[in-house]
C-alpha positions in Angstrom: 196.0 113.2 58.0 197.6 112.7 54.6 200.4 110.9 52.8 201.4 114.1 51.0 204.3 116.4 51.9 203.7 119.7 53.7 204.7 121.5 50.5 202.1 119.6 48.5 199.3 120.4 51.0 200.4 124.0 51.1 200.2 124.2 47.3 196.7 122.7 47.4 195.6 125.3 49.8 196.6 127.9 47.3 197.7 130.5 49.8 200.4 131.2 52.3 199.7 129.4 55.5 201.6 129.0 58.7 203.1 125.7 59.8 201.8 122.6 58.2 202.1 119.2 59.9 201.4 116.0 57.9 201.2 112.4 59.1 199.5 109.3 57.7 197.4 108.8 60.8 195.0 106.4 59.0 197.9 104.2 57.9 199.4 104.2 61.4 196.0 103.3 62.9 195.5 100.5 60.5 198.9 99.1 61.2 199.0 99.5 65.0 195.3 99.4 66.0 194.0 97.2 63.1 191.2 99.7 62.8 190.6 103.0 61.0 190.8 105.2 64.1 193.3 108.0 63.2 192.5 110.1 66.3 195.0 108.3 68.5 198.0 108.8 66.1 197.0 112.4 65.7 197.7 112.9 69.3 201.4 112.1 68.6 201.5 114.4 65.6 199.9 117.2 67.7 202.5 116.8 70.5 205.3 117.2 68.1 203.8 120.0 66.1 202.8 122.0 69.1 206.1 121.5 70.8 205.0 122.3 74.4 204.2 118.9 75.7 206.6 116.1 76.4 205.9 112.8 74.6 206.8 110.7 77.6 204.4 112.7 79.8 201.5 112.2 77.4 202.3 108.5 77.0 202.4 108.0 80.8 199.1 109.9 81.2 197.5 107.9 78.4 198.6 104.6 80.0 197.4 105.6 83.4 194.0 106.8 82.1 193.2 103.8 79.9 194.9 100.8 81.6 191.8 100.1 83.6 189.5 100.5 80.7 191.2 98.4 78.0 193.4 95.3 77.8 197.1 95.8 78.0 197.4 94.9 74.3 195.0 97.6 73.3 196.7 100.2 75.5 200.2 99.2 74.1 198.9 99.4 70.5 197.6 102.9 71.2 200.9 104.0 72.8 202.8 102.7 69.7 200.4 104.6 67.4 201.0 107.8 69.3 204.8 107.3 69.3 204.9 106.3 65.6 202.9 109.4 64.6 205.2 111.6 66.7 208.2 110.1 65.0 206.8 110.3 61.5 205.0 113.7 61.4 206.5 116.0 58.8 206.4 119.7 59.6 207.0 122.4 57.1 
């Protein structure tokens, strides 16, 4: 959860590391959810970074799981947050 590039984070760690995935999950949460809840956008980043789940499957599952618990507006905002993070994550 950072605005920095993967290379900047790798340099800060001071050692060779594997894959680094960076996304501004806080910024996405504030924009889409109007609250500082970065966990939902991080789902989207994880889907992209891991590479073994399909975004559409996760979005459908999320919608099914939470549609009865939250208003349609809240569910749609969370789906946008997941998709935005998926689209914006930088992997290096």
